[in-house]
BAMAR-253502 format. One record per residue (C-alpha): y, x, z; residue in three letters. Coordinates in nm, 2 decimals, always signed. Each point is the difference from the previous one (the first is absolute). Layout:
residues N
@yy Y; xx X; zz Z; r ALA;
...
This chain:
residues 359
@yy +2.00; xx -2.42; zz +4.18; r MET;
@yy +0.23; xx +0.16; zz +0.25; r ALA;
@yy -0.27; xx -0.07; zz +0.27; r GLY;
@yy -0.26; xx +0.21; zz -0.18; r PHE;
@yy +0.25; xx +0.27; zz -0.04; r ALA;
@yy +0.08; xx +0.00; zz +0.37; r ALA;
@yy -0.37; xx +0.01; zz +0.07; r THR;
@yy -0.05; xx +0.31; zz -0.20; r PHE;
@yy +0.31; xx +0.16; zz +0.18; r GLY;
@yy -0.14; xx -0.06; zz +0.33; r VAL;
@yy -0.35; xx +0.16; zz -0.09; r LEU;
@yy +0.16; xx +0.30; zz -0.17; r GLN;
@yy +0.25; xx +0.03; zz +0.30; r ALA;
@yy -0.29; xx +0.00; zz +0.24; r SER;
@yy -0.20; xx +0.26; zz -0.21; r THR;
@yy +0.30; xx +0.22; zz -0.03; r LEU;
@yy +0.10; xx -0.02; zz +0.37; r TYR;
@yy -0.34; xx +0.09; zz +0.12; r VAL;
@yy -0.01; xx +0.30; zz -0.25; r GLY;
@yy +0.33; xx +0.14; zz +0.10; r LEU;
@yy -0.11; xx -0.02; zz +0.37; r ARG;
@yy -0.28; xx +0.20; zz -0.06; r GLN;
@yy +0.19; xx +0.27; zz -0.17; r GLU;
@yy +0.11; xx +0.15; zz +0.32; r GLY;
@yy +0.28; xx +0.22; zz -0.14; r ARG;
@yy +0.29; xx -0.23; zz -0.13; r LEU;
@yy +0.38; xx +0.07; zz +0.01; r SER;
@yy +0.06; xx -0.35; zz +0.10; r PHE;
@yy -0.16; xx -0.26; zz +0.22; r GLU;
@yy -0.19; xx -0.29; zz -0.20; r PRO;
@yy +0.14; xx -0.32; zz +0.08; r SER;
@yy -0.26; xx -0.28; zz -0.10; r PHE;
@yy +0.29; xx -0.25; zz -0.02; r GLY;
@yy +0.20; xx +0.20; zz -0.26; r ARG;
@yy -0.30; xx +0.08; zz -0.21; r ILE;
@yy -0.10; xx -0.37; zz +0.00; r LEU;
@yy +0.34; xx -0.12; zz -0.11; r VAL;
@yy +0.02; xx +0.27; zz -0.26; r TYR;
@yy -0.35; xx -0.07; zz -0.14; r GLN;
@yy +0.06; xx -0.38; zz +0.00; r VAL;
@yy +0.31; xx +0.03; zz -0.19; r LEU;
@yy -0.17; xx +0.24; zz -0.24; r SER;
@yy -0.26; xx -0.26; zz -0.09; r TRP;
@yy +0.23; xx -0.30; zz +0.02; r VAL;
@yy +0.18; xx +0.14; zz -0.32; r ILE;
@yy -0.32; xx -0.05; zz -0.17; r TRP;
@yy -0.02; xx -0.34; zz +0.13; r GLY;
@yy +0.35; xx -0.07; zz -0.13; r ALA;
@yy -0.11; xx +0.15; zz -0.35; r LEU;
@yy -0.32; xx -0.20; zz -0.02; r ALA;
@yy +0.13; xx -0.32; zz -0.14; r PRO;
@yy +0.18; xx +0.17; zz -0.28; r ALA;
@yy -0.32; xx +0.22; zz -0.07; r ILE;
@yy -0.21; xx -0.32; zz -0.01; r LEU;
@yy +0.24; xx -0.17; zz -0.23; r GLU;
@yy +0.01; xx +0.29; zz -0.23; r LEU;
@yy -0.38; xx +0.00; zz +0.01; r GLY;
@yy -0.01; xx -0.37; zz -0.11; r VAL;
@yy +0.23; xx +0.08; zz -0.30; r ARG;
@yy -0.19; xx +0.32; zz -0.10; r PHE;
@yy -0.37; xx -0.03; zz +0.05; r ARG;
@yy -0.27; xx +0.26; zz -0.05; r PRO;
@yy -0.14; xx -0.20; zz -0.29; r GLU;
@yy +0.24; xx +0.21; zz -0.23; r ARG;
@yy -0.05; xx +0.34; zz +0.16; r PRO;
@yy +0.26; xx +0.20; zz -0.20; r LEU;
@yy +0.27; xx -0.25; zz +0.09; r ARG;
@yy -0.13; xx -0.02; zz +0.35; r PHE;
@yy +0.03; xx +0.36; zz +0.07; r PHE;
@yy +0.32; xx +0.04; zz -0.19; r ALA;
@yy +0.17; xx -0.25; zz +0.24; r ILE;
@yy -0.19; xx +0.08; zz +0.32; r HIS;
@yy +0.01; xx +0.38; zz +0.00; r LEU;
@yy +0.38; xx +0.02; zz +0.00; r PRO;
@yy +0.02; xx -0.30; zz +0.26; r ALA;
@yy -0.24; xx +0.19; zz +0.23; r ALA;
@yy +0.22; xx +0.31; zz -0.01; r PHE;
@yy +0.32; xx -0.21; zz +0.07; r ILE;
@yy -0.18; xx -0.17; zz +0.28; r SER;
@yy -0.11; xx +0.33; zz +0.15; r SER;
@yy +0.37; xx +0.13; zz -0.03; r MET;
@yy +0.12; xx -0.32; zz +0.18; r LEU;
@yy -0.26; xx +0.04; zz +0.27; r ALA;
@yy +0.07; xx +0.36; zz +0.05; r SER;
@yy +0.37; xx -0.05; zz +0.04; r ALA;
@yy -0.07; xx -0.28; zz +0.25; r ALA;
@yy -0.24; xx +0.23; zz +0.19; r GLY;
@yy +0.25; xx +0.30; zz +0.00; r VAL;
@yy +0.27; xx -0.25; zz +0.13; r ALA;
@yy -0.23; xx -0.10; zz +0.27; r ALA;
@yy -0.06; xx +0.36; zz +0.11; r ILE;
@yy +0.37; xx +0.06; zz +0.00; r SER;
@yy +0.06; xx -0.31; zz +0.20; r TRP;
@yy -0.29; xx +0.01; zz +0.26; r ILE;
@yy -0.09; xx +0.38; zz +0.01; r HIS;
@yy -0.37; xx -0.08; zz +0.07; r PRO;
@yy -0.07; xx +0.40; zz -0.03; r PHE;
@yy +0.30; xx +0.12; zz +0.19; r GLY;
@yy +0.32; xx +0.10; zz -0.14; r ARG;
@yy +0.03; xx +0.25; zz -0.29; r ASP;
@yy +0.39; xx +0.08; zz -0.05; r PRO;
@yy -0.07; xx +0.24; zz -0.27; r GLY;
@yy -0.18; xx -0.24; zz -0.25; r ALA;
@yy +0.22; xx -0.20; zz -0.24; r SER;
@yy -0.08; xx -0.36; zz -0.09; r TRP;
@yy -0.06; xx +0.13; zz -0.37; r ALA;
@yy -0.23; xx +0.27; zz +0.08; r SER;
@yy -0.21; xx -0.24; zz +0.24; r ARG;
@yy -0.01; xx -0.25; zz -0.29; r PHE;
@yy -0.12; xx +0.26; zz -0.26; r VAL;
@yy -0.26; xx +0.12; zz +0.24; r GLY;
@yy -0.13; xx -0.35; zz +0.08; r ARG;
@yy -0.01; xx -0.12; zz -0.37; r ILE;
@yy -0.18; xx +0.35; zz -0.10; r THR;
@yy -0.26; xx -0.02; zz +0.27; r SER;
@yy -0.07; xx -0.37; zz +0.00; r SER;
@yy +0.05; xx -0.12; zz -0.35; r LEU;
@yy -0.38; xx -0.03; zz -0.09; r HIS;
@yy -0.06; xx -0.20; zz +0.33; r PHE;
@yy +0.30; xx -0.24; zz -0.06; r GLN;
@yy -0.10; xx -0.05; zz -0.38; r VAL;
@yy -0.35; xx -0.10; zz +0.15; r LEU;
@yy +0.15; xx -0.24; zz +0.24; r ILE;
@yy +0.19; xx -0.16; zz -0.30; r TYR;
@yy -0.33; xx -0.05; zz -0.18; r PHE;
@yy -0.18; xx -0.11; zz +0.31; r ALA;
@yy +0.26; xx -0.28; zz +0.05; r ILE;
@yy -0.03; xx -0.10; zz -0.38; r LEU;
@yy -0.38; xx +0.02; zz +0.02; r GLY;
@yy +0.00; xx -0.24; zz +0.32; r ALA;
@yy +0.23; xx -0.24; zz -0.19; r GLY;
@yy -0.25; xx +0.00; zz -0.32; r TYR;
@yy -0.29; xx -0.04; zz +0.26; r ALA;
@yy +0.16; xx -0.32; zz +0.16; r VAL;
@yy +0.10; xx -0.12; zz -0.35; r ASP;
@yy -0.35; xx +0.03; zz -0.15; r TYR;
@yy -0.17; xx -0.15; zz +0.31; r TYR;
@yy +0.25; xx -0.30; zz -0.03; r ARG;
@yy -0.08; xx -0.05; zz -0.36; r ARG;
@yy -0.36; xx +0.04; zz +0.07; r PHE;
@yy +0.01; xx -0.28; zz +0.25; r ARG;
@yy +0.23; xx -0.21; zz -0.24; r ASP;
@yy -0.27; xx +0.03; zz -0.26; r ARG;
@yy -0.27; xx -0.11; zz +0.23; r GLU;
@yy +0.20; xx -0.30; zz +0.11; r VAL;
@yy +0.09; xx -0.08; zz -0.36; r ALA;
@yy -0.37; xx +0.05; zz -0.11; r ALA;
@yy -0.11; xx -0.24; zz +0.28; r ALA;
@yy +0.25; xx -0.25; zz -0.09; r ARG;
@yy -0.10; xx +0.01; zz -0.37; r LEU;
@yy -0.35; xx -0.04; zz +0.10; r GLU;
@yy +0.08; xx -0.31; zz +0.19; r GLY;
@yy +0.20; xx -0.13; zz -0.28; r GLN;
@yy -0.28; xx +0.05; zz -0.25; r LEU;
@yy -0.25; xx -0.17; zz +0.24; r ALA;
@yy +0.24; xx -0.29; zz +0.01; r GLN;
@yy +0.05; xx +0.00; zz -0.37; r ALA;
@yy -0.40; xx +0.00; zz -0.04; r ARG;
@yy -0.03; xx -0.28; zz +0.25; r LEU;
@yy +0.28; xx -0.20; zz -0.17; r GLU;
@yy -0.16; xx +0.05; zz -0.32; r ALA;
@yy -0.34; xx -0.14; zz +0.14; r LEU;
@yy +0.18; xx -0.29; zz +0.17; r GLN;
@yy +0.16; xx -0.07; zz -0.33; r LEU;
@yy -0.34; xx -0.04; zz -0.17; r GLN;
@yy -0.12; xx -0.19; zz +0.29; r LEU;
@yy +0.28; xx -0.24; zz +0.02; r GLN;
@yy -0.14; xx -0.36; zz +0.02; r PRO;
@yy +0.17; xx -0.10; zz -0.33; r HIS;
@yy -0.11; xx +0.31; zz -0.19; r PHE;
@yy -0.36; xx -0.02; zz +0.14; r LEU;
@yy -0.01; xx -0.38; zz -0.02; r PHE;
@yy +0.13; xx +0.03; zz -0.37; r ASN;
@yy -0.24; xx +0.26; zz -0.11; r ALA;
@yy -0.29; xx -0.17; zz +0.16; r LEU;
@yy +0.11; xx -0.35; zz -0.14; r HIS;
@yy -0.01; xx +0.17; zz -0.34; r THR;
@yy -0.36; xx +0.14; zz +0.04; r VAL;
@yy -0.11; xx -0.37; zz +0.11; r ALA;
@yy +0.16; xx -0.14; zz -0.31; r GLY;
@yy -0.18; xx +0.25; zz -0.23; r LEU;
@yy -0.33; xx -0.08; zz +0.17; r VAL;
@yy +0.06; xx -0.36; zz -0.04; r ARG;
@yy +0.05; xx +0.05; zz -0.36; r GLN;
@yy -0.31; xx +0.23; zz -0.04; r ASN;
@yy +0.21; xx +0.29; zz -0.07; r GLU;
@yy -0.22; xx +0.22; zz +0.23; r ASN;
@yy +0.06; xx +0.32; zz -0.16; r ARG;
@yy +0.39; xx -0.05; zz +0.03; r ALA;
@yy -0.05; xx -0.11; zz +0.37; r ALA;
@yy -0.22; xx +0.32; zz +0.07; r VAL;
@yy +0.27; xx +0.21; zz -0.17; r GLU;
@yy +0.28; xx -0.15; zz +0.22; r MET;
@yy -0.20; xx +0.06; zz +0.31; r LEU;
@yy -0.06; xx +0.36; zz -0.10; r ALA;
@yy +0.39; xx +0.04; zz -0.07; r LEU;
@yy +0.08; xx -0.12; zz +0.34; r LEU;
@yy -0.26; xx +0.23; zz +0.18; r SER;
@yy +0.15; xx +0.29; zz -0.21; r ASP;
@yy +0.35; xx -0.08; zz +0.09; r LEU;
@yy -0.11; xx -0.03; zz +0.38; r LEU;
@yy -0.20; xx +0.32; zz -0.01; r ARG;
@yy +0.27; xx +0.19; zz -0.18; r ALA;
@yy +0.25; xx -0.10; zz +0.28; r THR;
@yy -0.23; xx +0.07; zz +0.29; r LEU;
@yy -0.11; xx +0.34; zz -0.14; r GLU;
@yy +0.35; xx +0.10; zz -0.08; r GLY;
@yy +0.06; xx +0.36; zz +0.13; r GLY;
@yy +0.28; xx +0.10; zz +0.25; r GLY;
@yy +0.18; xx +0.19; zz -0.28; r ARG;
@yy +0.38; xx -0.06; zz +0.02; r PRO;
@yy +0.02; xx +0.04; zz -0.39; r LEU;
@yy -0.27; xx -0.10; zz -0.26; r VAL;
@yy +0.02; xx +0.03; zz -0.39; r PRO;
@yy +0.16; xx -0.28; zz -0.18; r LEU;
@yy -0.32; xx -0.06; zz -0.19; r SER;
@yy -0.17; xx -0.10; zz +0.34; r GLU;
@yy +0.26; xx -0.23; zz +0.09; r GLU;
@yy -0.02; xx -0.16; zz -0.33; r LEU;
@yy -0.37; xx -0.05; zz +0.04; r ALA;
@yy +0.04; xx -0.19; zz +0.30; r LEU;
@yy +0.27; xx -0.21; zz -0.15; r ALA;
@yy -0.23; xx -0.07; zz -0.29; r ASP;
@yy -0.28; xx -0.12; zz +0.23; r ARG;
@yy +0.24; xx -0.24; zz +0.16; r TYR;
@yy +0.15; xx -0.13; zz -0.34; r LEU;
@yy -0.36; xx -0.04; zz -0.15; r ALA;
@yy -0.08; xx -0.26; zz +0.29; r ILE;
@yy +0.33; xx -0.19; zz -0.05; r GLN;
@yy -0.06; xx +0.00; zz -0.38; r GLN;
@yy -0.33; xx -0.18; zz +0.05; r VAL;
@yy +0.17; xx -0.23; zz +0.23; r ARG;
@yy +0.30; xx -0.09; zz -0.22; r PHE;
@yy -0.21; xx +0.05; zz -0.33; r ALA;
@yy +0.27; xx -0.04; zz -0.28; r ASP;
@yy +0.28; xx -0.08; zz +0.23; r ARG;
@yy +0.04; xx +0.38; zz +0.10; r LEU;
@yy +0.07; xx +0.26; zz -0.26; r ARG;
@yy +0.03; xx +0.37; zz +0.13; r VAL;
@yy +0.17; xx +0.26; zz -0.22; r ASP;
@yy +0.01; xx +0.38; zz +0.10; r ARG;
@yy +0.27; xx +0.26; zz -0.12; r ALA;
@yy -0.15; xx +0.32; zz +0.16; r ILE;
@yy +0.10; xx +0.35; zz -0.11; r ASP;
@yy -0.33; xx +0.19; zz -0.01; r PRO;
@yy +0.16; xx +0.32; zz +0.09; r ALA;
@yy +0.07; xx -0.17; zz +0.36; r LEU;
@yy -0.35; xx -0.07; zz +0.08; r LEU;
@yy -0.05; xx +0.29; zz +0.23; r GLU;
@yy +0.35; xx -0.04; zz +0.17; r SER;
@yy -0.01; xx -0.03; zz +0.37; r ALA;
@yy +0.08; xx -0.36; zz +0.15; r VAL;
@yy -0.04; xx -0.13; zz +0.33; r PRO;
@yy -0.31; xx -0.22; zz +0.03; r PRO;
@yy -0.01; xx -0.38; zz +0.03; r PHE;
@yy +0.36; xx -0.05; zz -0.16; r VAL;
@yy -0.09; xx -0.19; zz -0.31; r LEU;
@yy -0.22; xx -0.28; zz +0.13; r GLN;
@yy +0.24; xx -0.15; zz +0.25; r PRO;
@yy +0.26; xx -0.02; zz -0.29; r LEU;
@yy -0.25; xx -0.16; zz -0.22; r LEU;
@yy -0.11; xx -0.25; zz +0.25; r GLU;
@yy +0.36; xx -0.10; zz +0.06; r ASN;
@yy +0.05; xx -0.05; zz -0.37; r ALA;
@yy -0.31; xx -0.20; zz -0.04; r VAL;
@yy +0.03; xx -0.21; zz +0.31; r ARG;
@yy +0.39; xx -0.07; zz +0.01; r HIS;
@yy +0.07; xx +0.06; zz -0.37; r GLY;
@yy -0.28; xx -0.14; zz -0.22; r LEU;
@yy -0.20; xx -0.21; zz +0.24; r GLY;
@yy +0.24; xx -0.26; zz +0.02; r VAL;
@yy +0.03; xx -0.03; zz -0.37; r ARG;
@yy -0.19; xx -0.28; zz -0.18; r ALA;
@yy +0.01; xx +0.19; zz -0.34; r ASN;
@yy -0.12; xx +0.35; zz -0.09; r ALA;
@yy +0.18; xx +0.30; zz +0.16; r GLY;
@yy -0.02; xx +0.38; zz -0.06; r SER;
@yy +0.00; xx +0.32; zz +0.20; r LEU;
@yy +0.11; xx +0.33; zz -0.13; r ARG;
@yy -0.07; xx +0.33; zz +0.16; r ILE;
@yy +0.22; xx +0.30; zz -0.09; r VAL;
@yy -0.04; xx +0.37; zz +0.08; r ALA;
@yy +0.27; xx +0.22; zz -0.16; r GLU;
@yy +0.22; xx +0.31; zz +0.04; r ARG;
@yy +0.37; xx -0.07; zz +0.05; r SER;
@yy +0.26; xx +0.27; zz +0.10; r GLY;
@yy -0.24; xx +0.24; zz +0.16; r GLY;
@yy -0.18; xx -0.29; zz +0.19; r HIS;
@yy -0.31; xx -0.20; zz -0.03; r LEU;
@yy +0.06; xx -0.36; zz -0.03; r LEU;
@yy -0.26; xx -0.27; zz +0.09; r LEU;
@yy +0.08; xx -0.36; zz -0.08; r GLU;
@yy -0.16; xx -0.33; zz +0.03; r VAL;
@yy +0.16; xx -0.27; zz -0.22; r HIS;
@yy -0.08; xx -0.38; zz +0.01; r ASP;
@yy +0.16; xx -0.29; zz -0.19; r ASP;
@yy -0.03; xx -0.23; zz +0.31; r GLY;
@yy +0.29; xx -0.18; zz +0.19; r ARG;
@yy +0.18; xx +0.32; zz +0.08; r GLY;
@yy +0.12; xx +0.11; zz +0.33; r LEU;
@yy +0.02; xx -0.26; zz +0.27; r THR;
@yy +0.00; xx +0.03; zz +0.37; r ASP;
@yy -0.38; xx -0.08; zz +0.03; r SER;
@yy -0.07; xx +0.24; zz -0.27; r ALA;
@yy +0.17; xx +0.28; zz +0.19; r GLU;
@yy -0.17; xx -0.10; zz +0.32; r ALA;
@yy -0.33; xx +0.00; zz -0.17; r GLY;
@yy +0.04; xx +0.37; zz -0.09; r VAL;
@yy +0.11; xx +0.07; zz +0.36; r GLU;
@yy -0.31; xx -0.16; zz +0.13; r GLY;
@yy -0.24; xx +0.21; zz -0.21; r VAL;
@yy +0.14; xx +0.34; zz +0.08; r GLY;
@yy +0.36; xx +0.05; zz -0.14; r LEU;
@yy +0.10; xx +0.16; zz +0.33; r SER;
@yy -0.30; xx +0.22; zz +0.01; r ASN;
@yy +0.06; xx +0.11; zz -0.36; r ILE;
@yy +0.36; xx +0.09; zz +0.08; r ARG;
@yy -0.09; xx +0.18; zz +0.32; r ALA;
@yy -0.26; xx +0.22; zz -0.19; r ARG;
@yy +0.24; xx +0.07; zz -0.28; r LEU;
@yy +0.26; xx +0.11; zz +0.26; r SER;
@yy -0.27; xx +0.22; zz +0.17; r GLN;
@yy -0.12; xx +0.16; zz -0.32; r LEU;
@yy +0.31; xx +0.04; zz -0.22; r PHE;
@yy +0.29; xx -0.07; zz +0.23; r GLY;
@yy +0.29; xx -0.14; zz -0.20; r ASP;
@yy -0.15; xx +0.10; zz -0.33; r GLU;
@yy -0.23; xx -0.32; zz -0.02; r ALA;
@yy +0.09; xx -0.37; zz +0.03; r ARG;
@yy -0.13; xx -0.34; zz -0.07; r LEU;
@yy +0.21; xx -0.27; zz -0.12; r GLU;
@yy -0.03; xx -0.36; zz -0.15; r LEU;
@yy +0.21; xx -0.10; zz -0.27; r VAL;
@yy +0.06; xx -0.32; zz -0.21; r GLN;
@yy -0.17; xx +0.04; zz -0.34; r ARG;
@yy +0.21; xx -0.11; zz -0.30; r ALA;
@yy -0.13; xx -0.31; zz -0.15; r GLY;
@yy -0.15; xx -0.11; zz +0.33; r GLY;
@yy -0.25; xx +0.15; zz +0.24; r GLY;
@yy +0.04; xx +0.29; zz +0.21; r ALA;
@yy -0.08; xx +0.38; zz -0.01; r ILE;
@yy -0.12; xx +0.20; zz +0.30; r ALA;
@yy +0.08; xx +0.36; zz -0.07; r ARG;
@yy -0.12; xx +0.31; zz +0.19; r LEU;
@yy +0.19; xx +0.32; zz -0.07; r THR;
@yy -0.19; xx +0.33; zz +0.10; r LEU;
@yy +0.11; xx +0.37; zz -0.05; r PRO;
@yy -0.18; xx +0.27; zz -0.21; r GLU;
@yy -0.21; xx -0.19; zz -0.23; r PRO;
@yy -0.20; xx +0.30; zz -0.12; r ALA;
@yy -0.10; xx +0.09; zz +0.36; r ARG;
@yy -0.37; xx +0.02; zz +0.02; r ARG;
@yy -0.22; xx -0.13; zz +0.30; r THR;
@yy -0.31; xx +0.20; zz +0.12; r PRO;
@yy -0.28; xx -0.17; zz +0.17; r ALA;
@yy +0.12; xx +0.08; zz +0.35; r GLY;
@yy +0.35; xx -0.10; zz -0.01; r GLY;
@yy +0.34; xx +0.05; zz -0.16; r PRO;
@yy +0.06; xx +0.29; zz -0.23; r ALA;
């Protein structure tokens, strides 16, 4: 900042010196060195004031105009008085325009502040505007970087969801179920199973690049996955839903439920010989939206936790952090009576999601 101020001082000193030399009739001999020192000092004071001006600009922004001008107009007047006082002190010390023993410091100060107040207020707001320009550009670049990062995370989530559906055990089990239905001459059920698998893969591949989707859309994808598992497990898998209808249009990140359901089925219920159950819950709690997947399987184990990590826990947490900061979280807890709960906490459950992105 001092470098910019010194540069302005050099430019103005050059202009002033050339102008004085062209006058021809002066009571003093212009000295470029004295004029240069005087102008640099006059501008350096603004360089010294700039950090305080910029800090004040951060605290009192133009988004609230009345408060903005109530603070910055007096601050601009005070800054102008300080700059004028520094300029008069520089004149008294350096004498860039010759000596004038008849002029007092007070009279010079009054003359300077009267003649240059409008210009110095303009300098104040120019510094403020430059600070806002840099800040807005930085925010724009940060948003671009964040958007690119989020786009990458969404692509990764979509890929993980597709990989989840194409995992050998999932695809093998689904096709094995189809083969069993064909051998039992249950051709209609086999065709329905293939249609469900096709719909699930198509929905994943066609998933848009939106950072948020309606909860109803995420539940529909989860229903396709569970329909395949229910055909496979038959009466060994019970699915229960406790969804608040008022939350169906709430905004949630895409591809967050299916990895949790896959983990519950694979590591919680898939190892059981007897029947098991899943419960999907969506409810309001303390100003937040809670999405939960309950299972009554073997509970939290090292392998269960590793399974969630393998199908996207880190990606889900990264996207939650990107979208909501510290307002959202994903946690795994032991379920009373056996089993586990995967709990997703999101802010603002009433938030709507337009077709193109977050509200």
